[in-house]
ZATIKOL-507234 format. One record per residue: residue in one letter; x, y, z of N, C-alpha, C in turn. Coordinates in pm, whole numbers, plus 50000, padded with zeros to 5 digits. Example, Ala and Ser with C-alpha at 12.3 -4.5 7.8 and 13.67 -1.06 7.14 Angstrom:
! residues 2
A513194943150780512304955050780513204967050780
S512854977550708513674989450714512905000350787
//
This chain:
! residues 144
X392006725535522393446726135508394006739235564
X393346750335532393806763435580393656764235731
X392566758235783392346758435928393456750736000
X393856739335946394946731536007396266739136003
X396506745635892397726753435879397726765135978
X396586771635997396486782636092396686777536235
X396116765936267396306760036401397766756436424
X398396750736323399806747036334400686759436352
X400386770036280401136782536293400926788636432
X399696788436482399416793836616400146785636721
X400176772636707400886764036802402386766636797
X402936768536679404356771536664404706784936728
X403876795136707404126808136768403996807536921
X403056799836970402896798537116404096791537177
X404626781437110405796774537165407036783337162
X407116792437067408246801837063408116812337173
X406896815637211406686825937312406906820837454
X406826807737476406996802437611408346805737673
X409486804237603410736808237665410806823137695
X410076831337621410096845737646409386849037777
X408456840437821407766842737946408666840338066
X409646831738051410566829038160411496840938178
X411416847138295412216859038320413116856838441
X414316862238432415266861638543415896875438557
X415936880338680416586893238705417366892338834
X418426900138842419276900338961419506914839003
X419616917039135419906930439186420556929139323
X421246939739360421866940639492420986949139582
X420986946439712420176954539803420716968639816
X421986970539784422586984039780423796983639689
X424136994939633425216995639534426556999039596
X426557003939722427797008039789427787002739932
X428926996939972429076992340109430486995540156
X430726994240285432046996040342432666982240360
X433966981240340434656968540356434366962740495
X433996950140499433606943640623432096941640632
X431326949040553429876947440550429496936640449
X428246932440456427716922340365426586928340283
X426586925840153425486929840065424676917440032
X423436919439992422576908239954422346908339804
X422706897239740422436895339598421116887839586
X420136894039519418816888139500418676883839355
X418126871939334417856866839199416426861739198
X415596868039114414216863739100414046857438962
X413396845838958413256838938832411936831338825
X411426829938705410276821438682410696808238618
X412006806238603412556793738553412496783538665
X412126771238634412056760738734413476755638763
X414046760038876415396756138915415416754439067
X416126744339114416196741439257417326749139326
X418486749739261419676756139318420356764739214
X421136774439262421966782739175423416780239215
X424276779039116425706777039141426346790639168
X426756792739293427366805339333428886805039326
X429476794539271430936793339267431626804839192
X431046811139088431736822539026431936834339121
X431166834939230431316845839326432556844139414
X433046831839428434106829039525435446835639493
X435626840639374436886847339340437046860539415
X435946867839437436026881139499435206882239628
X434356872139658433436873439770433436860939856
X433116862939985432786851940074431266851340079
X430706839340076429266837640080428846836440226
X427916845040268427546845940410426286837940443
X425396835340352424166827940380423266828040259
X422376818140252421496816840136420076814040182
X419116819840112417696816840135416996815540001
X415876808240001415056806639881413596808439924
X412866816639850411436818439872410726815539741
X409786806439745409046802739625407596807239640
X407016811939528405616816239531404906811139406
X403616809939419402776805139309401536814039304
X401236819239184400086828039166399186822539058
X397886824239077396896820638977396036833038955
X396256839638840395546852038808394836850338675
X393506852038677392686850838555392926837738482
X393056826938557393246813738498394656811038450
X395566820238474396946818538429397836816838552
X398596806138557399446803538673400876808038646
X401526812138754402916816338743403636812738873
X404746805738859405576802238974406846810538968
X407266815539084408486823639092409336818739208
X410626820539195411556817639303412426829839326
X412656833139453413536844239489414686838539571
X415866838939513417086834239579417806846439635
X418226845739760418996856639821420246850739884
X421376857139858422656852439912423436864539962
X424016863140080424856873740135426256872640079
X426786883740030428146883739975428986893940051
X430136889540097431066898340170432326899740086
X432646911840038433826913939954435116910740030
X436096905839956437396902540015438346914440016
X437926925639961438756937639961437976949439908
X438456961639935437776973639884438036975539736
X437226984039673437376987339532436036986739460
X436076988239329434886986839246434886972539194
X433956964539244433916950239213432766947139119
X432936936839041431886932038952431356918839006
X430056918639032429406906039070429156898838937
X429796887238917429716880838786428316875838754
X428056873838626426796868138581426706853638630
X425516849638672425306836038721424316828838631
X424516816138616423636807938533422456803338617
X421246805738566420016801638632419216793538531
X419306780438540418646771838441419246774138304
X418416778438211418896781238075419186795938053
X418956804238155419206818638142420426822738223
X420836835038206421976840438279421616854338331
X422036857238453421786870438510422766880538451
X422476892938470423396903538427424486905338533
X425666909338491426736912738585426376925838654
X426716926938782426366938738860427626945238916
X427546958238947428686965639001428436968739148
X429456966539229429386969339372430606977639411
X430356989139472431446997839518431686994739665
X432946991339699433316987839836434326998139884
X433907006239982434777016440038435717010340141
X436927015940157437827011140263437207013940400
X437597006140501437027008540634437467022140688
X436597028640764436977041640818438057040040925
X438987049440927440067049341025439867061341116
X439827058841247439677069841342441047075141380
X441277088041360442567093541399442687094041552
X443877091741601444107092441745444067107041788
X443437109541900443327123141950443707123642097
X443807135442150444177137242290443087132542384
X441857131542337440757127442423440417112742407
X441247105242334440977091042314441217083342443
X440347073742471440467065642592441217052942555
X442347050042623443067037742590442317025542645
X442437014642574441787002342614442846991642628
X442926985642745443906975142771443146962742813
X443496951342755442846938842790443866928942842
X443416919742923444296909442978443556896342984
X444286885442963443716872142971444606863843064
X443996857543163444756849043255444836835043196
X446036829243202446196815943145446396805243252
X446226808543378446366798843485445086798943569
X444716787343622443506786443702443686793343837
X444916793043894445186799544021446446807944006
X446306820043956447486828543935448016833644069
X449316836944072449926842544192450826854144153
X450996863444242451816875144218453166872944283
X454246875744213455596873644266456086885844336
//
């Protein structure tokens, strides 16, 4: 009777520990960018998920591209599968922006901070070279 109770308790504790093994973390490739540049949001998870919903990002960012890399490891008889999701995010304006938390399966990533500097402005100087462009709109132009 005691042996069965001990086995049942061990099984219960093991089933409680399984969700703790599932880990999800998110990070940016850099914390500061200039307006017009793209940062990469990386999400690594051991949760079995095919896609991540990036729609919460659309309020402040344009999504530039997405990739997924999956890996499987077998170490000392213990297997572990991981997925690394990477998405390019381009801010819609300068400032201190918050990358919102994203839902990954049953877990949620942490919100991240991204500093976006205004684009650099070059002051006009006496040594600046003017640039003039022209586009012809006729196949056979003529001079009057």
